[in-house]
Biopython code that builds the backbone (N, CA, C, O; Angstrom):
import numpy as np
from Bio.PDB.StructureBuilder import StructureBuilder

atoms = [
    (1, "MET", "N", (89.444, -2.733, -7.085)),
    (1, "MET", "CA", (88.132, -2.050, -7.038)),
    (1, "MET", "C", (87.008, -3.131, -6.989)),
    (1, "MET", "O", (86.848, -4.003, -7.843)),
    (2, "SER", "N", (86.362, -2.977, -6.031)),
    (2, "SER", "CA", (85.268, -3.922, -5.906)),
    (2, "SER", "C", (83.972, -3.204, -6.456)),
    (2, "SER", "O", (83.720, -2.002, -6.361)),
    (3, "LYS", "N", (83.243, -4.132, -7.017)),
    (3, "LYS", "CA", (82.002, -3.572, -7.606)),
    (3, "LYS", "C", (80.899, -3.608, -6.533)),
    (3, "LYS", "O", (80.669, -4.621, -5.873)),
    (4, "ALA", "N", (80.283, -2.541, -6.404)),
    (4, "ALA", "CA", (79.192, -2.414, -5.466)),
    (4, "ALA", "C", (77.931, -2.913, -6.089)),
    (4, "ALA", "O", (77.728, -2.682, -7.280)),
    (5, "PRO", "N", (77.054, -3.592, -5.360)),
    (5, "PRO", "CA", (75.841, -4.091, -5.974)),
    (5, "PRO", "C", (75.000, -2.905, -6.474)),
    (5, "PRO", "O", (74.965, -1.835, -5.866)),
    (6, "ALA", "N", (74.340, -3.141, -7.587)),
    (6, "ALA", "CA", (73.543, -2.071, -8.221)),
    (6, "ALA", "C", (72.333, -1.838, -7.320)),
    (6, "ALA", "O", (71.631, -2.763, -6.912)),
    (7, "LYS", "N", (72.133, -0.577, -7.039)),
    (7, "LYS", "CA", (70.951, -0.229, -6.254)),
    (7, "LYS", "C", (69.765, 0.002, -7.149)),
    (7, "LYS", "O", (69.885, 0.573, -8.233)),
    (8, "ALA", "N", (68.615, -0.447, -6.684)),
    (8, "ALA", "CA", (67.343, -0.213, -7.399)),
    (8, "ALA", "C", (66.992, 1.219, -7.242)),
    (8, "ALA", "O", (67.303, 1.858, -6.237)),
    (9, "PRO", "N", (66.303, 1.742, -8.305)),
    (9, "PRO", "CA", (65.922, 3.117, -8.154)),
    (9, "PRO", "C", (64.944, 3.294, -6.944)),
    (9, "PRO", "O", (64.191, 2.375, -6.621)),
    (10, "PRO", "N", (64.964, 4.401, -6.330)),
    (10, "PRO", "CA", (64.129, 4.577, -5.169)),
    (10, "PRO", "C", (62.649, 4.513, -5.595)),
    (10, "PRO", "O", (62.261, 5.041, -6.637)),
    (11, "ALA", "N", (61.800, 3.815, -4.711)),
    (11, "ALA", "CA", (60.432, 3.743, -5.036)),
    (11, "ALA", "C", (59.719, 5.029, -4.760)),
    (11, "ALA", "O", (60.066, 5.754, -3.827)),
    (12, "PRO", "N", (58.665, 5.339, -5.608)),
    (12, "PRO", "CA", (57.986, 6.589, -5.361)),
    (12, "PRO", "C", (57.283, 6.571, -3.999)),
    (12, "PRO", "O", (56.843, 5.518, -3.538)),
    (13, "PRO", "N", (57.185, 7.685, -3.388)),
    (13, "PRO", "CA", (56.574, 7.695, -2.003)),
    (13, "PRO", "C", (55.082, 7.302, -2.129)),
    (13, "PRO", "O", (54.395, 7.670, -3.082)),
    (14, "ALA", "N", (54.644, 6.578, -1.173)),
    (14, "ALA", "CA", (53.251, 6.142, -1.163)),
    (14, "ALA", "C", (52.356, 7.342, -0.809)),
    (14, "ALA", "O", (52.749, 8.211, -0.031)),
    (15, "PRO", "N", (51.153, 7.374, -1.388)),
    (15, "PRO", "CA", (50.321, 8.499, -1.054)),
    (15, "PRO", "C", (49.952, 8.478, 0.402)),
    (15, "PRO", "O", (49.743, 7.415, 0.987)),
    (16, "ALA", "N", (49.876, 9.585, 0.954)),
    (16, "ALA", "CA", (49.509, 9.734, 2.367)),
    (16, "ALA", "C", (48.087, 9.386, 2.604)),
    (16, "ALA", "O", (47.181, 9.936, 1.978)),
    (17, "ALA", "N", (47.883, 8.465, 3.516)),
    (17, "ALA", "CA", (46.517, 8.011, 3.932)),
    (17, "ALA", "C", (45.961, 9.068, 4.841)),
    (17, "ALA", "O", (46.708, 9.619, 5.650)),
    (18, "PRO", "N", (44.661, 9.389, 4.750)),
    (18, "PRO", "CA", (44.065, 10.322, 5.664)),
    (18, "PRO", "C", (44.109, 9.750, 7.099)),
    (18, "PRO", "O", (44.100, 8.532, 7.277)),
    (19, "ALA", "N", (44.154, 10.557, 8.038)),
    (19, "ALA", "CA", (44.283, 10.127, 9.434)),
    (19, "ALA", "C", (42.950, 9.455, 9.791)),
    (19, "ALA", "O", (43.007, 8.393, 10.411)),
    (20, "GLU", "N", (41.778, 9.958, 9.466)),
    (20, "GLU", "CA", (40.519, 9.377, 9.788)),
    (20, "GLU", "C", (39.762, 9.059, 8.500)),
    (20, "GLU", "O", (39.705, 9.898, 7.601)),
    (21, "PRO", "N", (39.181, 7.862, 8.393)),
    (21, "PRO", "CA", (38.426, 7.639, 7.139)),
    (21, "PRO", "C", (37.181, 8.516, 7.149)),
    (21, "PRO", "O", (36.519, 8.723, 8.166)),
    (22, "ALA", "N", (36.911, 9.010, 5.959)),
    (22, "ALA", "CA", (35.792, 9.948, 5.807)),
    (22, "ALA", "C", (34.463, 9.158, 5.997)),
    (22, "ALA", "O", (34.323, 8.065, 5.449)),
    (23, "ALA", "N", (33.531, 9.683, 6.737)),
    (23, "ALA", "CA", (32.285, 9.096, 6.955)),
    (23, "ALA", "C", (31.440, 9.183, 5.697)),
    (23, "ALA", "O", (31.411, 10.220, 5.034)),
    (24, "PRO", "N", (30.734, 8.071, 5.358)),
    (24, "PRO", "CA", (29.946, 8.154, 4.081)),
    (24, "PRO", "C", (28.864, 9.189, 4.225)),
    (24, "PRO", "O", (28.195, 9.271, 5.255)),
    (25, "VAL", "N", (28.699, 9.958, 3.213)),
    (25, "VAL", "CA", (27.715, 11.041, 3.210)),
    (25, "VAL", "C", (26.332, 10.449, 2.871)),
    (25, "VAL", "O", (26.183, 9.885, 1.787)),
    (26, "GLU", "N", (25.316, 10.550, 3.747)),
    (26, "GLU", "CA", (24.036, 10.015, 3.516)),
    (26, "GLU", "C", (23.199, 11.108, 3.003)),
    (26, "GLU", "O", (23.102, 12.173, 3.612)),
    (27, "GLU", "N", (22.569, 10.860, 1.855)),
    (27, "GLU", "CA", (21.634, 11.845, 1.286)),
    (27, "GLU", "C", (20.233, 11.641, 1.869)),
    (27, "GLU", "O", (19.763, 10.506, 1.946)),
    (28, "LYS", "N", (19.604, 12.648, 2.254)),
    (28, "LYS", "CA", (18.257, 12.548, 2.866)),
    (28, "LYS", "C", (17.271, 12.386, 1.699)),
    (28, "LYS", "O", (17.245, 13.177, 0.756)),
    (29, "LYS", "N", (16.493, 11.359, 1.807)),
    (29, "LYS", "CA", (15.454, 11.111, 0.802)),
    (29, "LYS", "C", (14.183, 11.759, 1.310)),
    (29, "LYS", "O", (13.953, 11.801, 2.519)),
    (30, "PRO", "N", (13.345, 12.270, 0.402)),
    (30, "PRO", "CA", (12.112, 12.894, 0.846)),
    (30, "PRO", "C", (11.161, 11.755, 1.358)),
    (30, "PRO", "O", (11.138, 10.646, 0.824)),
    (31, "GLU", "N", (10.427, 12.083, 2.363)),
    (31, "GLU", "CA", (9.574, 11.056, 2.972)),
    (31, "GLU", "C", (8.410, 10.828, 2.045)),
    (31, "GLU", "O", (7.891, 11.769, 1.445)),
    (32, "LYS", "N", (7.997, 9.582, 1.925)),
    (32, "LYS", "CA", (6.926, 9.190, 1.063)),
    (32, "LYS", "C", (5.615, 9.547, 1.750)),
    (32, "LYS", "O", (5.438, 9.322, 2.947)),
    (33, "LYS", "N", (4.699, 10.110, 0.962)),
    (33, "LYS", "CA", (3.373, 10.450, 1.513)),
    (33, "LYS", "C", (2.517, 9.199, 1.401)),
    (33, "LYS", "O", (2.435, 8.572, 0.345)),
    (34, "VAL", "N", (1.884, 8.853, 2.508)),
    (34, "VAL", "CA", (0.975, 7.726, 2.543)),
    (34, "VAL", "C", (-0.401, 8.252, 2.257)),
    (34, "VAL", "O", (-0.948, 9.100, 2.962)),
    (35, "LYS", "N", (-0.969, 7.675, 1.123)),
    (35, "LYS", "CA", (-2.317, 8.102, 0.770)),
    (35, "LYS", "C", (-3.341, 7.330, 1.573)),
    (35, "LYS", "O", (-3.199, 6.109, 1.646)),
    (36, "PRO", "N", (-4.340, 7.903, 2.171)),
    (36, "PRO", "CA", (-5.323, 7.128, 2.909)),
    (36, "PRO", "C", (-6.141, 6.283, 1.930)),
    (36, "PRO", "O", (-6.573, 6.739, 0.872)),
    (37, "LYS", "N", (-6.332, 5.013, 2.348)),
    (37, "LYS", "CA", (-7.151, 4.154, 1.506)),
    (37, "LYS", "C", (-8.606, 4.103, 1.963)),
    (37, "LYS", "O", (-8.900, 4.102, 3.158)),
    (38, "ALA", "N", (-9.464, 4.065, 1.030)),
    (38, "ALA", "CA", (-10.902, 3.973, 1.352)),
    (38, "ALA", "C", (-11.170, 2.559, 1.834)),
    (38, "ALA", "O", (-10.588, 1.612, 1.304)),
    (39, "PRO", "N", (-12.015, 2.394, 2.800)),
    (39, "PRO", "CA", (-12.330, 1.031, 3.218)),
    (39, "PRO", "C", (-13.090, 0.270, 2.167)),
    (39, "PRO", "O", (-13.905, 0.856, 1.453)),
    (40, "LYS", "N", (-12.837, -1.092, 2.041)),
    (40, "LYS", "CA", (-13.523, -1.841, 1.085)),
    (40, "LYS", "C", (-15.013, -2.012, 1.515)),
    (40, "LYS", "O", (-15.332, -2.236, 2.683)),
    (41, "ARG", "N", (-15.848, -1.899, 0.551)),
    (41, "ARG", "CA", (-17.256, -2.013, 0.797)),
    (41, "ARG", "C", (-17.786, -3.263, 0.221)),
    (41, "ARG", "O", (-17.620, -3.505, -0.975)),
    (42, "ARG", "N", (-18.408, -4.060, 0.997)),
    (42, "ARG", "CA", (-19.014, -5.310, 0.517)),
    (42, "ARG", "C", (-20.377, -5.001, -0.091)),
    (42, "ARG", "O", (-21.128, -4.174, 0.425)),
    (43, "ILE", "N", (-20.685, -5.673, -1.190)),
    (43, "ILE", "CA", (-21.966, -5.386, -1.857)),
    (43, "ILE", "C", (-23.162, -5.988, -1.066)),
    (43, "ILE", "O", (-23.060, -7.096, -0.538)),
    (44, "GLN", "N", (-24.202, -5.305, -0.999)),
    (44, "GLN", "CA", (-25.348, -5.766, -0.249)),
    (44, "GLN", "C", (-26.023, -6.874, -1.093)),
    (44, "GLN", "O", (-26.157, -6.773, -2.312)),
    (45, "VAL", "N", (-26.407, -7.858, -0.424)),
    (45, "VAL", "CA", (-27.016, -9.080, -1.068)),
    (45, "VAL", "C", (-28.323, -8.684, -1.808)),
    (45, "VAL", "O", (-28.581, -9.161, -2.913)),
    (46, "TYR", "N", (-29.110, -7.838, -1.205)),
    (46, "TYR", "CA", (-30.352, -7.461, -1.773)),
    (46, "TYR", "C", (-30.257, -6.744, -3.114)),
    (46, "TYR", "O", (-31.263, -6.573, -3.803)),
    (47, "LYS", "N", (-29.074, -6.334, -3.477)),
    (47, "LYS", "CA", (-28.850, -5.657, -4.725)),
    (47, "LYS", "C", (-28.512, -6.651, -5.867)),
    (47, "LYS", "O", (-28.407, -6.255, -7.027)),
    (48, "LEU", "N", (-28.339, -7.977, -5.509)),
    (48, "LEU", "CA", (-28.018, -8.982, -6.512)),
    (48, "LEU", "C", (-29.264, -9.728, -6.992)),
    (48, "LEU", "O", (-29.217, -10.394, -8.026)),
    (49, "TYR", "N", (-30.377, -9.627, -6.261)),
    (49, "TYR", "CA", (-31.556, -10.327, -6.594)),
    (49, "TYR", "C", (-32.747, -9.384, -6.758)),
    (49, "TYR", "O", (-32.744, -8.273, -6.227)),
    (50, "LYS", "N", (-33.760, -9.830, -7.493)),
    (50, "LYS", "CA", (-34.988, -9.028, -7.591)),
    (50, "LYS", "C", (-36.148, -9.955, -7.319)),
    (50, "LYS", "O", (-36.261, -11.035, -7.898)),
    (51, "VAL", "N", (-37.049, -9.485, -6.379)),
    (51, "VAL", "CA", (-38.114, -10.370, -5.965)),
    (51, "VAL", "C", (-39.402, -9.813, -6.692)),
    (51, "VAL", "O", (-39.798, -8.656, -6.555)),
    (52, "GLU", "N", (-39.999, -10.754, -7.465)),
    (52, "GLU", "CA", (-41.187, -10.430, -8.136)),
    (52, "GLU", "C", (-42.312, -11.367, -7.680)),
    (52, "GLU", "O", (-42.360, -12.510, -8.134)),
    (53, "GLY", "N", (-43.151, -10.957, -6.866)),
    (53, "GLY", "CA", (-44.223, -11.817, -6.342)),
    (53, "GLY", "C", (-43.528, -12.847, -5.436)),
    (53, "GLY", "O", (-42.926, -12.528, -4.411)),
    (54, "GLU", "N", (-43.658, -14.135, -5.900)),
    (54, "GLU", "CA", (-43.021, -15.258, -5.131)),
    (54, "GLU", "C", (-41.823, -15.813, -5.894)),
    (54, "GLU", "O", (-41.250, -16.828, -5.497)),
    (55, "SER", "N", (-41.439, -15.145, -6.999)),
    (55, "SER", "CA", (-40.279, -15.660, -7.726)),
    (55, "SER", "C", (-39.068, -14.730, -7.427)),
    (55, "SER", "O", (-39.208, -13.566, -7.054)),
    (56, "LEU", "N", (-37.919, -15.312, -7.613)),
    (56, "LEU", "CA", (-36.663, -14.628, -7.377)),
    (56, "LEU", "C", (-35.855, -14.625, -8.664)),
    (56, "LEU", "O", (-35.671, -15.693, -9.249)),
    (57, "SER", "N", (-35.366, -13.497, -9.135)),
    (57, "SER", "CA", (-34.504, -13.433, -10.334)),
    (57, "SER", "C", (-33.147, -12.834, -9.971)),
    (57, "SER", "O", (-33.054, -11.932, -9.138)),
    (58, "ARG", "N", (-32.129, -13.336, -10.590)),
    (58, "ARG", "CA", (-30.822, -12.816, -10.401)),
    (58, "ARG", "C", (-30.540, -11.688, -11.347)),
    (58, "ARG", "O", (-30.816, -11.781, -12.543)),
    (59, "LEU", "N", (-29.959, -10.558, -10.786)),
    (59, "LEU", "CA", (-29.704, -9.425, -11.679)),
    (59, "LEU", "C", (-28.373, -9.469, -12.341)),
    (59, "LEU", "O", (-28.156, -8.694, -13.272)),
    (60, "ARG", "N", (-27.464, -10.306, -11.942)),
    (60, "ARG", "CA", (-26.136, -10.402, -12.540)),
    (60, "ARG", "C", (-25.855, -11.811, -12.989)),
    (60, "ARG", "O", (-26.427, -12.779, -12.487)),
    (61, "LYS", "N", (-24.941, -11.900, -13.968)),
    (61, "LYS", "CA", (-24.605, -13.228, -14.483)),
    (61, "LYS", "C", (-23.766, -13.949, -13.500)),
    (61, "LYS", "O", (-22.966, -13.334, -12.796)),
    (62, "GLU", "N", (-23.923, -15.255, -13.426)),
    (62, "GLU", "CA", (-23.093, -16.073, -12.467)),
    (62, "GLU", "C", (-21.886, -16.620, -13.202)),
    (62, "GLU", "O", (-21.900, -16.795, -14.420)),
    (63, "CYS", "N", (-20.815, -16.893, -12.415)),
    (63, "CYS", "CA", (-19.588, -17.419, -12.965)),
    (63, "CYS", "C", (-19.754, -18.836, -13.473)),
    (63, "CYS", "O", (-20.229, -19.676, -12.708)),
    (64, "PRO", "N", (-19.399, -19.166, -14.703)),
    (64, "PRO", "CA", (-19.497, -20.561, -15.185)),
    (64, "PRO", "C", (-18.542, -21.536, -14.522)),
    (64, "PRO", "O", (-18.819, -22.732, -14.434)),
    (65, "ARG", "N", (-17.395, -21.004, -14.050)),
    (65, "ARG", "CA", (-16.403, -21.832, -13.420)),
    (65, "ARG", "C", (-16.788, -22.164, -11.930)),
    (65, "ARG", "O", (-16.756, -23.310, -11.480)),
    (66, "CYS", "N", (-17.149, -21.075, -11.223)),
    (66, "CYS", "CA", (-17.397, -21.218, -9.782)),
    (66, "CYS", "C", (-18.781, -21.757, -9.476)),
    (66, "CYS", "O", (-18.965, -22.422, -8.457)),
    (67, "GLY", "N", (-19.735, -21.496, -10.307)),
    (67, "GLY", "CA", (-21.110, -22.021, -10.084)),
    (67, "GLY", "C", (-21.992, -21.014, -9.382)),
    (67, "GLY", "O", (-21.688, -19.823, -9.315)),
    (68, "LYS", "N", (-23.063, -21.512, -8.874)),
    (68, "LYS", "CA", (-24.088, -20.646, -8.339)),
    (68, "LYS", "C", (-23.567, -19.960, -7.076)),
    (68, "LYS", "O", (-22.826, -20.553, -6.292)),
    (69, "GLY", "N", (-23.969, -18.695, -6.894)),
    (69, "GLY", "CA", (-23.507, -17.929, -5.709)),
    (69, "GLY", "C", (-22.344, -17.028, -5.987)),
    (69, "GLY", "O", (-22.046, -16.155, -5.172)),
    (70, "TYR", "N", (-21.653, -17.201, -7.129)),
    (70, "TYR", "CA", (-20.534, -16.300, -7.450)),
    (70, "TYR", "C", (-20.992, -15.435, -8.682)),
    (70, "TYR", "O", (-21.210, -15.947, -9.780)),
    (71, "PHE", "N", (-21.117, -14.152, -8.439)),
    (71, "PHE", "CA", (-21.622, -13.299, -9.529)),
    (71, "PHE", "C", (-20.458, -12.616, -10.186)),
    (71, "PHE", "O", (-19.429, -12.348, -9.566)),
    (72, "MET", "N", (-20.642, -12.344, -11.446)),
    (72, "MET", "CA", (-19.624, -11.675, -12.282)),
    (72, "MET", "C", (-19.763, -10.114, -12.046)),
    (72, "MET", "O", (-20.873, -9.585, -11.984)),
    (73, "ALA", "N", (-18.628, -9.432, -11.924)),
    (73, "ALA", "CA", (-18.621, -7.973, -11.772)),
    (73, "ALA", "C", (-18.783, -7.340, -13.133)),
    (73, "ALA", "O", (-18.239, -7.864, -14.105)),
    (74, "GLN", "N", (-19.479, -6.279, -13.250)),
    (74, "GLN", "CA", (-19.714, -5.685, -14.527)),
    (74, "GLN", "C", (-18.808, -4.433, -14.676)),
    (74, "GLN", "O", (-18.891, -3.458, -13.930)),
    (75, "HIS", "N", (-17.972, -4.545, -15.666)),
    (75, "HIS", "CA", (-17.007, -3.441, -15.984)),
    (75, "HIS", "C", (-17.467, -2.849, -17.347)),
    (75, "HIS", "O", (-18.490, -3.238, -17.910)),
    (76, "GLY", "N", (-16.678, -1.921, -17.822)),
    (76, "GLY", "CA", (-17.042, -1.240, -19.044)),
    (76, "GLY", "C", (-17.257, -2.155, -20.260)),
    (76, "GLY", "O", (-18.273, -2.031, -20.943)),
    (77, "ASN", "N", (-16.319, -3.069, -20.541)),
    (77, "ASN", "CA", (-16.438, -3.916, -21.702)),
    (77, "ASN", "C", (-16.277, -5.405, -21.390)),
    (77, "ASN", "O", (-16.043, -6.210, -22.292)),
    (78, "ARG", "N", (-16.406, -5.778, -20.075)),
    (78, "ARG", "CA", (-16.175, -7.154, -19.673)),
    (78, "ARG", "C", (-16.935, -7.522, -18.404)),
    (78, "ARG", "O", (-17.393, -6.648, -17.668)),
    (79, "LEU", "N", (-17.057, -8.762, -18.168)),
    (79, "LEU", "CA", (-17.624, -9.320, -16.964)),
    (79, "LEU", "C", (-16.483, -10.150, -16.352)),
    (79, "LEU", "O", (-15.831, -10.941, -17.034)),
    (80, "THR", "N", (-16.268, -9.944, -15.044)),
    (80, "THR", "CA", (-15.125, -10.599, -14.338)),
    (80, "THR", "C", (-15.609, -11.221, -13.022)),
    (80, "THR", "O", (-16.363, -10.626, -12.253)),
    (81, "CYS", "N", (-15.136, -12.436, -12.815)),
    (81, "CYS", "CA", (-15.415, -13.160, -11.539)),
    (81, "CYS", "C", (-14.366, -12.680, -10.565)),
    (81, "CYS", "O", (-13.179, -12.739, -10.886)),
    (82, "GLY", "N", (-14.750, -12.198, -9.368)),
    (82, "GLY", "CA", (-13.769, -11.828, -8.350)),
    (82, "GLY", "C", (-13.223, -12.980, -7.617)),
    (82, "GLY", "O", (-12.215, -12.841, -6.925)),
    (83, "HIS", "N", (-13.836, -14.123, -7.729)),
    (83, "HIS", "CA", (-13.325, -15.331, -6.943)),
    (83, "HIS", "C", (-12.185, -16.016, -7.719)),
    (83, "HIS", "O", (-11.116, -16.261, -7.160)),
    (84, "CYS", "N", (-12.416, -16.326, -9.019)),
    (84, "CYS", "CA", (-11.419, -17.090, -9.786)),
    (84, "CYS", "C", (-10.756, -16.301, -10.860)),
    (84, "CYS", "O", (-9.732, -16.741, -11.382)),
    (85, "GLY", "N", (-11.294, -15.117, -11.240)),
    (85, "GLY", "CA", (-10.629, -14.252, -12.237)),
    (85, "GLY", "C", (-11.120, -14.463, -13.686)),
    (85, "GLY", "O", (-10.604, -13.872, -14.634)),
    (86, "TYR", "N", (-12.148, -15.342, -13.811)),
    (86, "TYR", "CA", (-12.666, -15.670, -15.132)),
    (86, "TYR", "C", (-13.200, -14.391, -15.763)),
    (86, "TYR", "O", (-13.866, -13.620, -15.072)),
    (87, "THR", "N", (-12.943, -14.130, -17.027)),
    (87, "THR", "CA", (-13.328, -12.903, -17.665)),
    (87, "THR", "C", (-13.978, -13.187, -18.989)),
    (87, "THR", "O", (-13.468, -13.994, -19.766)),
    (88, "THR", "N", (-15.124, -12.526, -19.277)),
    (88, "THR", "CA", (-15.751, -12.593, -20.626)),
    (88, "THR", "C", (-15.850, -11.176, -21.136)),
    (88, "THR", "O", (-16.177, -10.256, -20.385)),
    (89, "TYR", "N", (-15.575, -11.004, -22.377)),
    (89, "TYR", "CA", (-15.623, -9.693, -22.997)),
    (89, "TYR", "C", (-16.987, -9.510, -23.689)),
    (89, "TYR", "O", (-17.514, -10.408, -24.345)),
    (90, "THR", "N", (-17.495, -8.356, -23.511)),
    (90, "THR", "CA", (-18.794, -8.032, -24.209)),
    (90, "THR", "C", (-18.534, -7.106, -25.389)),
    (90, "THR", "O", (-17.452, -6.525, -25.478)),
    (91, "LYS", "N", (-19.451, -6.960, -26.259)),
    (91, "LYS", "CA", (-19.351, -6.085, -27.401)),
    (91, "LYS", "C", (-19.338, -4.649, -26.912)),
    (91, "LYS", "O", (-20.105, -4.278, -26.024)),
    (92, "ALA", "N", (-18.446, -3.829, -27.506)),
    (92, "ALA", "CA", (-18.366, -2.446, -27.087)),
    (92, "ALA", "C", (-19.595, -1.648, -27.607)),
    (92, "ALA", "O", (-20.081, -1.869, -28.716)),
    (93, "HIS", "N", (-20.049, -0.752, -26.789)),
    (93, "HIS", "CA", (-21.212, 0.059, -27.229)),
    (93, "HIS", "C", (-20.784, 1.011, -28.327)),
    (93, "HIS", "O", (-19.847, 1.789, -28.142)),
    (94, "ALA", "N", (-21.462, 0.962, -29.475)),
    (94, "ALA", "CA", (-21.117, 1.799, -30.598)),
    (94, "ALA", "C", (-21.971, 3.026, -30.658)),
    (94, "ALA", "O", (-21.807, 3.849, -31.558)),
]
sb = StructureBuilder()
sb.init_structure("model")
sb.init_model(0)
sb.init_chain("A")
sb.init_seg("    ")
for serial, (resi, resn, name, xyz) in enumerate(atoms, 1):
    if name == "N":
        sb.init_residue(resn, " ", resi, " ")
    sb.init_atom(name, np.array(xyz, "f"), 0.0, 1.0, " ", f" {name:<3s}", serial, name[0])
structure = sb.get_structure()
């Protein structure tokens, strides 16, 4: 009697692959609404100065970093330079 080689147990069947790969489902995103932007308005130079007789006075504070010709923007509780970003805070109105 000859010994037959031991057979390995049968491997489980491989899962059946689909015939065609499923296409990825793309979800439609809602379109973003573009808000219209208002055009930037440059300040008129005549609003920065006051002429009294033959003298000229500046109505706004000038930036200490940038020098003459750069005025500070007036906000609620601060003055800000639009050129360099320098900011000074003022006392809140009580």
